[in-house]
Steps between C-alpha positions, in 0.01 A plus 500: 500500500810677371730579795761721335548872539179696455501766228307811408381418154340741256325328208421705185274351237621670179228352274217756459243213534503338846284220362790361300766228539732762644228587754458134587877461549522812710215363716684169545819682607305722734315202653829315559672804651207574735477131609871521590421811702706743297360852505345559161368800312362494148404742223346423161604746233160470337327617816725803546383845388778709351613667174768260363652773279798707621382801292809725533775257596684636798466872401172544692411327826188297443309450825459134602153362533410324830546149347857593382576635851377169646713311247814689604414437864460130435837481325667683788326273752589166341824308507387273220319638190312253278375593152270292273450612141449369143752560226319693223706580193813401700444748783269573791146633448478877444311563823777331702762704320297808567495414875879495504532807281287698743615360834870395462617858553825669605503522878289185533686227305831668420692827513750621248837628630829621348327702230271212400782259423439287809199429712398381844275199519233593751329165528790288614446210734198362311464195284256439214331222306358551157253254346446540124246313289505467125344309213851448367761249611736705730817354339381576145393844606844567643677373185285714277462820703763488776431539875151657495499519881806727512292818496335421834768279657798722437375835372255548781564269802880455485544864421336592829673249716301177497711187545459210441245516226351165388321469169270208430343464156207282399455456135305333220196534723234445229632148478515434877264223610305515823759288682784740402302804607421332832868412550595862422245625760629255765863612436411873529302425822812321634719797409257731677524291820878543487492868403712431189 
């Protein structure tokens, strides 16, 4: 059993389909974390009920649905936030982006000061791990399209105070054999035990 410092871990499955490779990996991470006696909470974006569209930007306050309130509570509760999602067209799925559009609000994640030129990061003291799957080779994807994880890593998490933020990419998945998928699951389980 892992004997390091116990963490409060919030796992978010960002794939709309929980019966997917991302769902399997999130399950392996969750299993490892629970066996190591970390405190664990999990939400699956595909099970959440909310309008993913921020209809009027920030001009009109759009009331948060109960699942979005729970999401914010889980983010506030955790000291380690873990996100699993597939890269579709070099970005996160639309539903996951809608989750952040609706919930990552001023007063929760950040607060602008000095006339909007500076901001306070309201979620400091938390770390994050991002697991991204793709049918492309991660190095080739980066050469062709740049850092496709920057939107979530820096634009969302770093902006609100998360640090450190680790990104792990799994690519060329259509050509992964069973042994490579099993090795990937074992590694994610191991990371879950260590809360990494």
